[in-house]
VMD Tcl script that draws the C-alpha trace (Angstrom):
set ca {
  {69.55 98.40 87.99}
  {71.96 95.51 88.30}
  {75.35 95.56 86.68}
  {76.03 92.70 84.28}
  {79.76 92.17 84.61}
  {81.52 89.56 82.50}
  {85.08 88.44 82.03}
  {86.90 90.57 79.50}
  {88.01 88.55 76.47}
  {91.65 89.62 76.77}
  {93.17 88.26 79.98}
  {96.85 88.47 78.99}
  {97.92 90.38 82.11}
  {98.31 87.63 84.71}
  {98.51 90.17 87.54}
  {94.82 91.06 87.20}
  {91.51 89.55 86.21}
  {89.54 92.11 84.23}
  {85.76 92.33 84.21}
  {83.70 94.59 81.94}
  {80.14 95.83 81.66}
  {78.56 98.15 79.14}
  {75.93 100.77 79.93}
  {75.12 102.58 76.74}
  {78.25 104.45 75.67}
  {79.99 103.84 79.00}
  {82.20 100.81 79.55}
  {82.84 99.86 83.15}
  {86.12 98.09 83.73}
  {86.87 96.37 87.04}
  {90.28 94.99 87.83}
  {90.84 92.39 90.52}
  {94.53 92.17 91.41}
  {96.33 88.89 91.95}
  {96.88 89.48 95.71}
  {93.14 90.07 96.19}
  {92.31 86.73 94.59}
  {95.10 84.93 96.42}
  {93.95 86.38 99.76}
  {90.33 85.40 99.13}
  {91.23 81.89 97.94}
  {94.53 80.96 99.61}
  {94.29 77.28 98.67}
  {93.63 77.83 94.98}
  {96.18 77.59 92.19}
  {96.06 81.18 90.94}
  {97.53 80.48 87.51}
  {95.05 77.68 86.83}
  {91.93 78.85 88.68}
  {91.92 82.65 88.63}
  {89.32 83.12 85.88}
  {86.99 80.44 87.27}
  {87.20 81.90 90.79}
  {86.30 85.37 89.58}
  {83.57 84.14 87.24}
  {81.95 82.13 90.06}
  {81.81 85.30 92.14}
  {80.89 87.79 89.43}
  {77.55 88.69 91.09}
  {79.28 89.60 94.37}
  {81.92 91.58 92.49}
  {79.22 93.41 90.49}
  {77.67 94.60 93.77}
  {81.10 95.76 94.99}
  {81.64 97.69 91.74}
  {78.19 99.30 91.96}
  {78.84 100.38 95.56}
  {82.25 101.82 94.68}
  {80.79 103.79 91.75}
  {77.91 105.03 93.94}
  {80.36 106.56 96.43}
  {82.67 107.92 93.73}
  {85.49 105.41 94.26}
  {86.48 105.08 90.60}
  {88.49 106.76 87.87}
  {87.06 107.97 84.60}
  {88.89 108.08 81.27}
  {86.76 109.22 78.35}
  {83.73 106.92 78.27}
  {85.44 104.32 80.48}
  {84.87 103.95 84.22}
  {87.73 102.12 85.98}
  {87.19 100.41 89.33}
  {89.93 98.64 91.27}
  {88.83 96.02 93.75}
  {91.10 95.59 96.75}
  {91.02 93.19 99.72}
  {89.07 95.64 101.92}
  {86.22 95.52 99.40}
  {85.73 91.80 99.99}
  {85.79 91.76 103.80}
  {82.69 90.03 105.13}
  {81.44 88.92 101.72}
  {80.61 85.29 101.04}
  {82.70 84.11 98.11}
  {82.42 80.69 96.50}
}
mol new
graphics top color blue
foreach p $ca { graphics top sphere $p radius 0.5 }
foreach p [lrange $ca 0 end-1] q [lrange $ca 1 end] { graphics top cylinder $p $q radius 0.2 }
display resetview
């Protein structure tokens, strides 16, 4: 079953881009930190392009999140599952 991540509506914290997906009662929350995005796209203007860069790559990030959850690399808080994506998670992946 594929994970349908989307940008969270509230993106006030400029140090992260937050993605969410809902599976029944469970909300999956993935955070991509600023250094991860800047490392993956060194020529981009982070402040201007961060949401577009993540949204263009949401399918790749969804696979990363699924893999991390499958191996237990997440934190749970109530019904929420929190996944942090770091630079190692993107090594070898083709990002656009």
